[in-house]
N, C-alpha and C positions, 0 to 999 in steps of 0.2 A: 808958697815958700817950701823950701826943702826941709824935711824933718830933722830935728837934732839927733845927735848920736844915740842916746838911750832909746828913743822911740824907734830908731832904725834897727837897733839890735833886737828889740822886742818884736818888731815886724818881721825880721829875718828868721827868728826862731819860730814864729808862728807859721811862716811859709814852709819852713823845713818840716814842722809837725804835720802840716796839711799834705805835703808831698809824701811823707812816710805813710800817713793814713790812706791816701789814695792808692799807693802801691800795695799796701797790705790788703785792702779790699779787693783790688783787681787781681791779686795773686791768689788769695785764699778762697774767695767765693767760688770761682770756677772749679778750683781743685776740690773743694768740699762737695759741690754739686756732682762733679764727675765721680768722686769717690763713693758718694751715696748711691748714685745710679749704678755704678759698677758692682757694689755690694748687693744691691737688690737684684740685678740681672744675674749675678753669679749664684746667689742663693736659689733663684728660680730655676736656673739651669741645672744646679746640683739636685734640686728636688725632682725635676723632670727626669734627669738621668737615673737617679736612684729608684724612682717609681717604676720606670721602664725596666730596670734591672730586676727589681723585686717581682714585677709581673711576669717577666720572662722565666724567672726561677719557679714561680708558682705554676705557670703553665707547664713547664718541663716536669715538675714533680707530680702534678696531677696526671699528666700523660703517662709517666712511668707507673704510677699506682693503678691507673685504670687499665693499662696494658697488662699489668701483673694480675689484677683481679679477673680480667677477661681470660687470661691463661688458666687460672685456677677453676673458673666456671667451666671452661672447655674441658679441663681434666676430669671434673666430676661428670660432665655430660658424656664424655667418652667412656668412662668407667661404667656409668649407668647403662650404657647401650651394649655392653658386652654380654655374651650368652652365659658367661660364668656367673655374673651377678643375677641374671634372670633365673638361674637354676635354684638359687637360695640354698645351695649346698655348701656348708662351711668348709668342707674338705677341698672344694675347688676354689672357693672365694679367698680363703686365707692366704695361700701362697701367692696368688695374683696381687692382692692388696699389699702384702708385706713387701713384695718386689717393688711395687710403685712407691711405697713409703720410703724404702731405702734409697731408691734411685733419685727421687725428687728432693728429699731432705727438707721439705717445708710442711709436711703433714704430720702433726703430732699423733693423730688418731684417725683411723678410717673405720667407720661403723656402718653395718648394713642392717636395716630394720625391715622386717617383712610387712606385708599388707595387713597382717593381723596385729601388728604393733609389737611383735617379739623381736629381740635382737638376734639376728641370724649369725652375725660375726662382728667382733671388735678387735682391732689390732693391738689394743692395750687394755686387756680385760682387767688388769689390776687397778685401773683408774675408774672413777665413777663416771658414768655417762651423763650428758647434759641434755635438758629439754630445749625447746625453742627459745626460751628466755635466758638460757645460760645457767639455769638452776639444776641441781642433781635430779636425775630421773631418766626415764626412757624417752628418747627423742620421738617426736611426733612423726607420723607418716605424711610426707609432703607430695602434693600432686603437681607442684611447679618449682622452678629453681628458686632458691631461698638463700639469703645471706643474713646471718645473725649479727648481733652487736658484738663489740670487742670486749673481751675479759682479760684480766692481767693476772698471771701466775707469779706470785711473789717468790715462790721457791725456785721456779725456773727463770724468773726475771724476764718474762717475755709476754707480750700481748698476743692473744689468739682470738680467732673468731671461727664460726662454723659456716660451711657452705653445704647445702643439701640439694640433691638432684633426684627426681623421681625415676624409679626403675619400671619401665613399661615392658610387659611380657610379650611373647610372640602373639598372644591372642588380643593384643592391644589393650589389655586391662592392667591396672596398677598392680605391680608385683611387689613393690616395696620402695624404700628410700635409702640412698647412700649418703652418709654424713661424713664430711671431712673437716677435722679440726686443724686449722691452718696457723702455723707460727709465722710471726711477722718480723723476726730479727733480721733476716737477710734483706728484705725489701725496705724495712724501716731505716736501715743503715744508709741506703741510697737516698731515701726521702729526706732524712734529717741532716744529711751531710751537705752543707752549702758553703760556697766561697763568697761570703759577704763581709769581709773584714773580721774584726774581732768580736763584734756584738751581733752580727747577723744570725738569725735562727729561723728554723722552719719546724712547725709542729702540726699535729693532726687533732681536730676536735670534732665532736658530734653536734647535732642541732641543739642540744641542751648546753653546749659550751664546755663539756667535760673533756679533759685531755685523753685522747686515745693513743697518741704516740708523742713522746717528748724526750729531749736529750737528758733530762733528769727523770729517771724512772719512778721516783717516789711521787711524782705529780700525777702519774697516769691513773685515771678513774678516781683519784682522791681529791683533785682540785678541778675547778672550772673557771672560765673567764666570763661568766654571764654578767658579772657586775663591773666589768672593765669596758673601756672604749674599744678594745679589740673585738669584743662580742658585737657591739653596735656597728663596728666597721664591717662585719660579715653580713649582718642582716638588715642594717639600716642604710639610708641614703646619705652618703658623705662625699664631699668634694675630693677628687683625686689630688693627692699631694698634701692633704691636711695632716698636721701633726696631732697625735692623740696619746693618751696614757694607756700603756699595756697592763697586763695582769700583775706586773711587778710595781706599777705606779711610776714607770719611767717613760719619758717622752720618746716616741718612736715614729717612724714612717713604715707603713705596711700595706699589704694587700692580701686578698684571699680568693680562693677558687674552690668550687664544689667538685667533689669526686663523683663522676657520673655513675648512676645506678645505686648510689648509697646516700645516707644522710651524713656523710663525713665531709669535712672542710679542711683544706690545706691553708695554713696561715704562714706568711713569710714577713718578718719584721726586722728592722735594724734601728739601733739607737740613734736619736737625733744628734747627740754630741759627736758621735763618730762621723755621721753624715756631713755635718757642717764644720768638721775640723779644718778643712782647707779654707773655708770661708772665714773662719776665725783667724787663721794665719794671715789671710789677705787683709782682714780688718786691722790687725796689728801693724802690717806693713804700711797701710794707708795712714794710720795715726802717726807712725814714725815719719812718713813722708811729709805730712802736714806740719809737724814740729820742725823738721829740717827746712821746709819752705818758709816758715815764719822767721827762723833765724836768718836764712839767706835774704829774705825780703827786707828785714831790718838793716842788715849790712849794706845791701844794694841801695836802699832808699837813702841811707845816711851818706853814702858816697855821692849819689846823684844830687841830693840836696846841697851838699857842699860844693859840687861842681857848678850848680846853678846860682846859689845864693851869694857866693863870693864875688863872681863877676857883676851881679846886680848891685852889690855895695859899691864897687868901683864906679859903676855907671851913675850911682847917686852923687858921688863927688864931682864927676864930669858935668852932670846936670847943673850943679851949683855954679860951676865956672861959666857955663853958657848963660845962666841967669844973670851973672855979673858982666856979661859981654866980653869975657876973656876967651875969645874963640881960638886964638893961637895955642893957649894952654890946654884947651879942651880937645885938641886933636888926639885921638886914641888909636892904638894899633892892637890887633889881636889876630892870632893865627888859628882861627876856628871857622869852620864852614857850616856850623849848625845855627839854630835860632839865636843863640847868644851872640855868635859872630855877626849875624844879620843886624841885631840890635846895636852892636858896637859900630858897625858901618853906618847905620842910620844916624847915630850921634855925630859921626865924622862928617856926614853930609850936611848936618845942621850948622856946622861951623863954616860952611862954604855957601852962604846964602846967595851972594851975588852970582856965583857961578851956577847955582841951582836955578836962579831966575833966568839967566841967559839960556841955559839948557831948556827951560820951560818955553821960552820964546821960540827957540829953534824947533822945538817939537811942534808948536802951533803952526809955524811956517810949513813944516813938513806935512802936517795934516791938511793944511789948505792946498798945498800942491797935489796931494793925493786926491782931494775932493775935486780939484780942477781936472785932473786926468780922468777921474771917473765920469765927470760931466762930459768930457770930450768923447769918451767911449759911448756914452748914452746917446749923444748927438749923432755919432757915426752910425750906430745901430738904427736910430730913427731915420736917418737919411737912406740907409739901405732898405728899410721897410717902405719908405715913400717911393723909392725907385721901383720896388716890386709892385707896389700898388699901381703905379703908373703903367707898368708893363701889363698887368692884368686888365686895367681899364682899356688900354689900347687893344689888347687881345679881344676884349668884349666888343669894342667898336668894329674891329676888323672882322670878327665872326659874324656880326649882324650884316656887314656889307657883303661878305662872301655869300651868306645865305640868300641875300636879296638878289645879287647879280648872277649866281650860278644855279640856284635851286630851280628857278622857272624854266630856263632852257634845258636843264638836265631832266626835269620832269617830262618836257615835251619829247626829248630824245628817248626816254624810257618808254613813253606811250607809243612812240613810233615803232620802236623795236618790238613791242608787244603786239601791235597791229600787224606788223610784217609777219610775225610768227603765226598769228591767227588767220590772216586773210590770204597771204601769198604762200606761206609754208616754207620750210627750210629743208634743203636737201640733206641727205644723210651725211655726206662728206663735210658739210659746214655746220652740222648740228652741234658738235662739241665746241667749235669756235664761237657760235652764236651764244651758247650757254655761258662760256667764259666771258664774252663781251657783256652779257646781261649782269653777271656777277661783279664785273669791274664797275659797271654803272652803279650798281647797288653799293659797292664799296665806296665810290666817290660820294654818293649820297650820305652814307654813314659817316665818312670823314668830315663832311660839312657839319653834320650833327655833333661830331666830337669837338669841333671848334667851339660850338656853342656850349656844349656840356663842360668844357674846360673852365669856363667862367661861371656857368650855372649848371652844375651837375644834375642829371636826372636820376630818378630812382632806378636801382638795378632790377632787372627782371631775372630773378633767380629760378634755376631749374637744376635737376641732376645732370651732371656732365660726365660722360665717359671720355676720359682724356685720350685714350687710344683712338677712339673714333674721331675726336676733334682733331688730333694730329694727322690722321689719315686724310681728312677733308682739307686741312691746310696744305699738306704736301701735294695733294692733287692740284690745287690752285697754283702752287709755286713751281712745279716741275717744268712747265714750259719756259718760265723765266730762267730757271737754272740751266736748261739746255741752251737758251739763247746766249747766256754768259759763258758757255762752254766750261762750266764748273762741274765737279763731281759732288754727289750728294750721299752722305753717310747717315743712316737712320738706325737708331737703337732705342726701341721702346720696350720696357719690361712687360712681362705678362701679368695679368691679374692686378692691374693698377686700381686703386680704390676710386669709387665715384665721389666727386666733390660737388659742392653747391656753388653756383655762380651764374653770371650772365654770359651765355654761350657766344652770343654775337660779339660782345666786347672783347672777350678773350680771343676769339677767332681773329678779329682785326688786330689785336695787340701782337699776336704771334706772327701774322702776315707782315706787320710793320717791321718787326725785328729781322725777319728773314730777308725782306727787301733791302734793309739797311746793310745786312751782312753781304748780300750779293753786290751792292754798290760799293762796298769797301774793298772788293777784289776786282780791280780793273782787268787783270788778265785771268788766266786759268787758276783756279784755286779749289779749295775743298770746303764745302758747307756741311757741318755736322749738326744733327738734331738728335737729342736724347731726352727720354722721359722715364723717370724712375720714382720709387717711393723713398723718401728721405725725411729728415727733420732738421730744423734750424734752431740754433741756440741764440737767445737774446736775453741779456740781463739775468743770466744764470738759470733760465728755464728753457726747456726744449719742447717744441710742438711738432707733432707728426704732420707731414705735408707731402705734396706731389711736386717734384722738382723737374723743371723743363730747362735744358741747356741748349743754347744756340751759339755755335762757335764758327769762326771763319779764320782764314789764313791771310787776311788782308794786311793793310799797312798799320793797323792798330791805332790806339789813342795814347797820346803823351800823358805822363803822370800829372802834369799841372792842369790838364783838361778833363780828367776823369770826374772831378768833383763838380764840373760846370755843365756836363752834357745834359743834365735833367733840368737846367734852368730854361725858362721860356725864352725863345728867340735866339738862343745860343746854337750856332751851327758852324761847321767847318766846310759845308758844301756851298758851291757858288750859287746854286739854285735852291738851296734849302730854306725852310721857314723857321726851323728851330722849334717846332711844335710836336714832332713825332715822338721823341723820347719822353717829353713831359706828359703826353697823353698816355704812353705806355705806363709810366710811373703812377699816374692818377688811377688808371684802371686796376693795376695790381694792388695798390694801396686800398682802393675801394673794396677789393675782395679780401682785405685783411692780410695781404701777402707781402713779400719782400722781393726787391730787385737787387741782385748782386752783380757787380761788373768787375771783370778781371781782364786787364789788357797789357800787352807788351809791344812797344813800337817794333814794326817790321815782323812781328810774329803772330799777330792776330788778336782777336777779342772774343771773350766768352761772356754772354749775358745769361744769367741764371735767374729763373723765376721760381719762387717758392710759394705755392698756393696751399694754405693750411687746410687740413681736414676739418678743423674747428675754426670759426671765424673770430680770431682774437689776437692777431699780430700785425696791426697796421704800422709798418716802418720801412725805411730804406737804408740799406747798408752798401757802401761802395765796395767793401770787402769784409764780410762777416765770418763768424766761426760756424762751421757746419759739422754736426756730430750725428752719430746714429742714435735713434731713440731706443 
């Protein structure tokens, strides 16, 4: 029974709620998944991009610093190699070193120590000299190039370090050492100056983690990063792109590089908040999009549910009328082509039961007629198969009779000709005719065997066949017949044709058969054309490389309605023909996996094309197929 009105309302509201829930789930879940995936991929891309940028900056800064250090080492080595310093004469050394210090601008002090440990010259005598450890005292005599640690002058607000180079005298003995106190303000400006947003920074530390160069001078040699993740990032194994806490306790992304020839390390870092600022913006946009989608989905689902539930309520009333057999009142009309419209039309069909039954009966009658037609087609096909079977049976009987009646006298004739050749001998002028006669006898014998092979094919005797040589032998046999018909012969055989596998004897007889048919199709003077080339044949979308043999004539041609029948057994247009020549040709080519193509125009001639594949895989026949280049 139909539900009463209160239950119907409850049911309708429940359906509306279900529709809204389904739409929300379908709309929000993919959006949330896509948003989460997008955020994850975006953050990974940002990390990879920033790490690459930081590594590029670190490499550039290390290269700048190493190049600058190499220049300073080279300066000291050049100065140590001059004769002025080897003389240890303060009067000669002073002007030379003062000139270098003024021109270069990076040397705070240039000091020369003799081999005995005495100071021969110092460009800034008012300042205390430093030993190897950077403490006050006379510098040591060095026998090799040396770089000291960095010290920081609070008064000068500049980091300095010393480079020492040995002075070798002309006698190749150690004459002394030149010390250069190098100021770092000029180079540190280029090292610390980076373009990495607002929070990106670059600083220099030693192996102990002490600051050697920093944008905040008060940190230099006063603080270190040994207790921070930045220090572990330099000397520990850490995944690239991992976020860690720097010496300030702020999350950063960073990388480091060692300065070659020193125990100094360049560290480049950027705050995480700045790195992921664009990702945070994207996250806010995604949240806003989700909220908008929720609102849009609610509005859309309400409209859709109203568009669906209202018509279903009306259908409920029509269903009650049909249950009371009031079919005339239950006829409904609606101008909708969707599922609701289909449902309305189904209700309309329910009120026309008698017409529906009549339509059902007519449909059954139509199905029966279609089944009868299909049965007639099956019977017709069966009849054709039976006719073909009868033809093949008759062909088998005729082949046996021909073999019995002709093979014995033909064998006697062949033996006689062989005995004539052996006992009597053949004169030179008849030797070629005798050879042709013997070949024709062999051909007749082979043709008899083909009759039998047509119904009971024998196995092919495969060998490698040179198509050019095969065509040469065939044309040698046919030329006398061409001359007798007063026809012209045009031959075109491509060079370097590939060798194919096949039964040479069968292919020889097949081509002879087609050439004889072509000559018989030209009662008067005509042109017989023979061509052999490399080609390929397309069938069912695949192309196979093959050798193509074309045999064309200028005879009377074949009508369009006969082209499809010429390969049927016993079909012939000749008064004395048996209708077995072309079926034998087709069988031979198909047994070689090849294709026969026929193209003919009445009164213009016929072209038979044989396609013999290089690979044995295309057994088919086409009256006119597609030929393409491989």
